[in-house]
N, C-alpha and C positions, 0 to 999 in steps of 0.2 A: 620214486617215479613210476607212474602207472604205465600200462602197456601202450596206451594211446600216445602218451608223451614220448615214450622210448622209441616208438615207431617214427614219430615226427623228427626226433633228434637224428636217428639213423638216416632218415631220408634227406635231411638237411646236410648231414655230413657227406653222404654220397653225392649230393648235388654239388657241394663245394669241391669235392675231389674231382668230379667230372669237369667242373668249370676250370679248375687249375690245369688239368690235362689239356683241355681244349684251348686254353690260353697260351700254351707253350709256343714260343716263337724263336725262329732262327733268323738272325739278322745278317745280311750280306752288304758290305760296304763297296760301292762302285766308284772307283776313282778314274776320272777321265777329263778331257777338255770339253766342257759344256759351253764355254765362251772362248773368244779369241780365234786365232788363225786356224786352229785344229778342231774347232767346235763340232765339225761334222761327225767326229768319232763318238763324242758323248751322246749326240742325238741318235746315231745309229744303234749304239748299245741300248739306250733307254727305250727306244721304240720296240726293238726286238724282244727285250725282257718283258715289257708290258704286253706285247702280242702273245708271247708264250704263256704268261699268266692268265690272259683272257681265254686262251684255249684250254689250258690245263688246270686252272684254278690257282689260288694263292696259298694252298696248303697241300700237304701230303699226309698219308697215313703211315705212322711210324711202325717199328717192328712189333710193338705191343698193341697195335690198333689205335694208338693215340693220334689225335689230329695235331699237326705241327704247321703253324703258319710260317711261310717264307717271306720275309720283308726285305726289300732292297732300299738302301740309303745312298742316294747320289751325292757325290762330293766333287766340286769343280776345281780341277787343277789350273784352269783358266790360262792355259798355254804359258804358264809361269816357270816351268822348269822342274827339275828333279827334287829340289829341296822342298817345294810345296807339296809334291806328291808324297814324300816321306812324312811330312808333318800331318797331312790328312790321314795317312795310314795309322800313325800313332794315336791320333784323336779317335778314330773309329774303333781301334782295338781297346784303348784304355777307357774312353768315356762311353762309347756306344755299345761296347761288349759284343762286337760282331764275331760271328763264327767263321766267316769267310771274307776275303777281299777279292775283288774282281775288277775287270776293266783293263786299263793300261794301254792306251793307244800308242805310246812311244816307248822305245827301249829304255831311254834314260829314266823314265818314270818307274818302269818295272824294276830295274836294277836298284833304284833308290830305296825300295821297300823290302829288299831281300833281308837285310839285317833285322829290322823290327818285326817282320813276319816270322822269321826263324826264331827269334827270342821269345815271341809270344805264342809260337806253335800254331799259327793261323794259316790254313791253306790259301793260296793265291791263284785265282783262275784268270789266266792271261788271255785276253780276247782280241789282241791285235799285235803287240810288240813282237818283232819278227827276227831279231838278230839270233843267229844260231846258238850262241852260248847262253842265252838267257836262263834256261831252266837249270843250268849248272850253278846259278848264283844262290839257290836255296833248295833244300830238299822238300820244301812246302810249295814250290812252284809247279803248276800243271798248266800246260798251254793247249788252247783249243783253236788257235788261229792258223799259224803256218810258220815256217822259217823261210828266209830269203833263199838260201841255197836249194831248198826243195823245188822251187819253181824256176830258178835260173838255169840249172843244169839241163832240164828238158828242152828249154827254148834254144839254148846254145847248140844242142845236138840237132834240133829241128832245123835251125838256120843252115848249118853245114850240109845236112842231108838234102836241103832244098836249094842248093847252089849259092848260098851266101858265103863269100870268102873274105871280104874286107869290111870290117866293122869299126865304127867310132862309138865309144861308150860315153854316156853323159849321166852321171848319177848325183844324187843329193849328198851333201857333205855331212853325213852322220853314219853311225855304225851300220844300219841296214844297207845304205848306199855302198859302203866299202865291201860288205859281203857280196852284193850284186856284182860290183865291178870285178872283184877277185875271182868269183866263180864263173862269171861269163867269160872273162879273158882266158882263164885256165882251161875251161872246157872247150872253147872254140879252138884254141891253139893245139890242144890234144887231138882234135879232129883234123887239123891241118890248115885252119884259117889264120887270118892276120888281123891284128888290131892296128889301125892306122892313126889312132889318136884317142886320148881319154881326157875328160874334163869332169870336175866336180863343181856343183852349184850350191850356193847357200841354201839352208833348209827351207826358208820361206821365200825363195826366189819366184818371181812371177813374170819377169821380162827376159825372155830367152832369145831375143833377136841377135845379139852378138854371138851367142853360142852357135846359132844356126848358120851364121855367115862363115864361121870357122869350119864348120862341118861341110858346108857346101864346097869350100875351097879344097878340102881333103879328098872329095869325090869317093866316098865309101859306097859299098853296096847297100849298107844299112846303118841305122843308128840303133844302139841298144840303150834304152833309158830306164832309170829307176828313180822315181820321184814320189813324194808323199801325195796324197789325194787332195781334193779341193782346188783352191786357186792355183796352186803350184802345177798340178797336172794340167789344168785348163790353159795356163800360160804357155806350157811347152807345146801342147797340141795346136794352139793358135799360132805360135811362132813357126811351127813346122809348115802350116798351111800358108801363112802370109809370106814366108821367105822362099816359097816355091820348091821345097825339097822333093815333094812328090813328083812334080813335073820333071825334076832333074833325075828321076829314077832311083831315088834313095828311099828304101823301105824303112818304115818306122816300126820298131819292135819294143816291147816293154812288159809291164807287169799289171798293176791294177789301175793304171792311169785312164784306161778306157772303160772303167766300170759304168754300168748303165746310169748310175746316179749322176755322173758327169756328162755322159753323152747326151742326156736329156737337154742340156743347155748348150750343146755344141752343134752348129748348123752347117758347117762346111763339109762337103763330100770328100775333101782331101783326106779325111781320117779313114775313109773306107779302104779296106785292105790292110790296115794296121794289124800286126800279129803280136799277141801277148800270151803269156802262160801264167796261170793262176789256179788256186784251188777251188774257186767258185765261179760259175757262169750263170748269170741271172735267167737265161732263157731255158735252162734245163727243165725237163717235164716230170721230175720226180715228185711223188705225192707230198713229201715233207716240204719241198720248195714251194709247191702250189699253196699249201696251207699257210706258210709264212707270208707269202706275197698277198694272198687273199686277206689275211688278218691285218696286215699292215695297211692295206688300202682301206679296209673297213674302218679302222680306228683313226688313221692319220691322213687319208686322202691319196689321190693319184701320185702326189709328189713323194710319197714314202716309198722309195725304191731301195730294196735290200742290196747289200754288198757283202764282202767277206766279214766285215766287222759285225754286221747283222747276223750272219750265219753263225759266227763264233759266239756271239752273245746268246743266241737261241740255244746253241749246243751247250754252252757253259751253264746256262740255267737248267737245262735238262740234266746235266751231270750232277749239279748240286741237289736237285730234286731226288735223283736216284740214290745219292749217298745218304741224304737225310732219311729217306724212306727205309733204307736198309739198316742204318745204324742209330737212328733217333737224333734227338736234339742235343744230347750230352756227350757224344763221342769226342775224343780228343782229336787234335788236328791231324796227326799222323795216321790215325785210324781212317779218317776220311780220305787222305791221300792214298793210302794203301788200297782202299776200296776202288778208287778211280783208276789205278794202274791196270792196264789190260782191258778196260771197258770198251765195248764196241757200241757206237751210236749210229742211228740212221739219220744222218744230217741232211739239211736242205742242199748241201753241196754234193752229197753222195756218201758212200760208206766211209767212216773214220774209226780210228782206234787210238787209244792212249798207250803209247809205248810203255810197257811195264818196267823197263829199265831207266829210261830217260824222262818219263813223264811228259813227253812231247807228242804232238799229233802225227799220226801216220795217215796219209790220205792220197786220193787221186790228184794228179796235176793235169790240167786241161790246156792244150794249146788252142787258142781261139783266134778267129778272124773277125774284124769289124765288117759287117754288111748292113745293107739297108733293107729292112723288111717292113712292109705296110707303112712306108714313109718314115720309119724310125731307124736310127742307128743302133745296132745291137751287136753283142758278141755271140758268135756261133762256134761251138766246139768243132775242131777239125782233127784232133788227135788226143788220145788219153794215155798217160803213163800211170799205171795202177799202183796204188798203195805205196807211195814213196816215203821212205824214212829221211830224216835230215842228213844230208851228205856231210855237213860239218862235223857232226858227232861221230859218224862212221870213220872219218879221217882223224878224229881226235878223241879216241876212246877215253872214258872216264877212268881215273886211277882207282884201283881196287883198294 
């Protein structure tokens, strides 16, 4: 082989090696409800992930300078329950060879993938499911969203501090609803308050008229609600207005039911004054929040309004990017998880941190009030409880 041919071969080999490195890809399987009654979650996850990639690109530079593409694969749980979520996870791991799983709008879906994720040693980035115990189900679970007790305890304390003594609770009949009911009742009673009644509604309930009549008859100072988003939240807000609870002097308190995403379609001023506590308020003026909102509007229009699912998907994507940039495309699952422990992120919601022991999010909780600004109903922060850990885990320490 002459020198010219040898040079050509070496150049071709280098080009091939370079292409192989450039083609390295990390796949992330996103499991959520993209259709059905909970389809809003899949849409929020997907839009926020795409917005993040539009801002930051679809690849990272690995520890050796190699380009690594991050590819997201959406799979629709179709509001069909936990078994479908588990099957989708198994398919993504075995057939698509994903390095991460993400999404999970509902607790049952997250819990269903604990076993296959643990067996396959695949990290699971939870972007919504909020039951306190979720991250205990697998050492590969890392949560970016919230826990229910995190935001319930601050609002119960706020209620008593602001003269609310008698409360009626109305929660959805599933695990996060039970968490909300338990922690609100316990915290209010510890302050000296009274629970005058409690009801649980079916997960997909939209007609709350009968519930409101029972609450009216009990004459509480306030209702505390915990309902899933979408049509369920809208149904409760509408019933509160139509049955005249505000004019009867009964304050409405809750969680994410007044997200701007839902207030955009709610036109009664009866919701003004509603008090909620949550980890994300859309009106905050943090630079990262402005970036998220601007990019969503640019890509998906004025109706693309972020919520906590959007913020958690944005942050979850950021955490995956950081882990892959630090460890490369070939690290094992526990190496990624260990990297994520203790990570601090500048989130659209404010500062957050991944608890190094529990793999759960530590974050500010904001008590908000619904007001009308420039003709629009919005949430406005009125009180902040900084860097709250999950109270459930503090009360139920992990066994060593």
